[in-house]
C-alpha positions as CSV (number, residue, x, y, z in Angstrom):
1,X,-7.2,-5.0,10.2
2,X,-10.5,-4.0,8.7
3,X,-11.1,-3.8,5.0
4,X,-7.6,-2.9,3.9
5,X,-5.7,-4.8,1.3
6,X,-1.9,-5.1,1.6
7,X,-0.4,-4.1,-1.7
8,X,3.3,-3.8,-0.8
9,X,5.7,-4.5,2.1
10,X,9.0,-2.8,2.9
11,X,12.2,-4.9,2.6
12,X,14.0,-2.2,4.7
13,X,11.5,-1.3,7.5
14,X,10.2,-4.7,8.7
15,X,6.4,-4.5,9.3
16,X,5.9,-1.4,7.2
17,X,3.2,-1.9,4.6
18,X,1.3,0.0,2.0
19,X,-2.5,-0.7,1.9
20,X,-5.5,0.4,0.0
21,X,-9.1,0.4,1.2
22,X,-12.1,-0.7,-0.9
23,X,-12.6,2.8,-2.3
24,X,-9.0,2.9,-3.4
25,X,-7.5,5.3,-0.9
26,X,-3.8,4.6,-0.1
27,X,-2.5,4.1,3.5
28,X,0.8,3.3,5.2
29,X,1.0,1.1,8.2
30,X,4.2,1.7,10.2
31,X,4.1,-1.7,12.0
32,X,1.6,-4.5,12.6
33,X,0.1,-2.9,15.7
34,X,-0.3,0.6,14.3
35,X,-3.4,2.1,12.7
36,X,-3.1,2.7,8.9
37,X,-2.5,6.3,8.1
38,X,-4.1,7.8,5.0
39,X,-1.7,9.3,2.4
40,X,-2.1,11.8,-0.4
41,X,-2.2,9.9,-3.8
42,X,1.1,11.4,-5.0
43,X,3.0,10.3,-1.8
44,X,1.4,6.8,-2.0
45,X,2.5,6.4,-5.6
46,X,6.0,7.6,-4.8
47,X,6.4,5.1,-2.0
48,X,4.9,2.3,-4.1
49,X,7.4,2.9,-6.8
50,X,10.4,2.8,-4.4
51,X,12.7,-0.3,-4.9
52,X,12.6,-1.3,-1.2
53,X,8.8,-2.0,-1.4
54,X,7.8,-5.3,-3.0
55,X,4.3,-6.1,-4.2
56,X,2.2,-8.4,-2.2
57,X,-1.0,-8.8,-4.2
58,X,-1.0,-9.6,-7.9
59,X,-2.1,-6.6,-10.1
60,X,-5.4,-8.2,-11.0
61,X,-6.4,-8.4,-7.3
62,X,-5.5,-4.8,-6.5
63,X,-8.1,-2.1,-6.1
64,X,-8.9,0.2,-8.9
65,X,-6.5,2.8,-7.4
66,X,-3.7,0.2,-7.3
67,X,-4.3,-0.6,-10.9
68,X,-4.3,3.1,-11.8
69,X,-1.0,3.7,-10.1
70,X,0.7,0.7,-11.6
71,X,-0.5,1.5,-15.2
């Protein structure tokens, strides 16, 4: 999958994941076989805050963007 880190997975849409790359850009992956799609920062933060996404990586392991969004 390249250099993406999975930060959250959807409990509602199986296989749907939120990712960040090493430079902190947020992406959504609609299923395991699809290419990650870059997202505007505000949209990524909104999805990350939704209750049907659960965190995958501990905050300390998230990229600087993930830390910024969570804090």
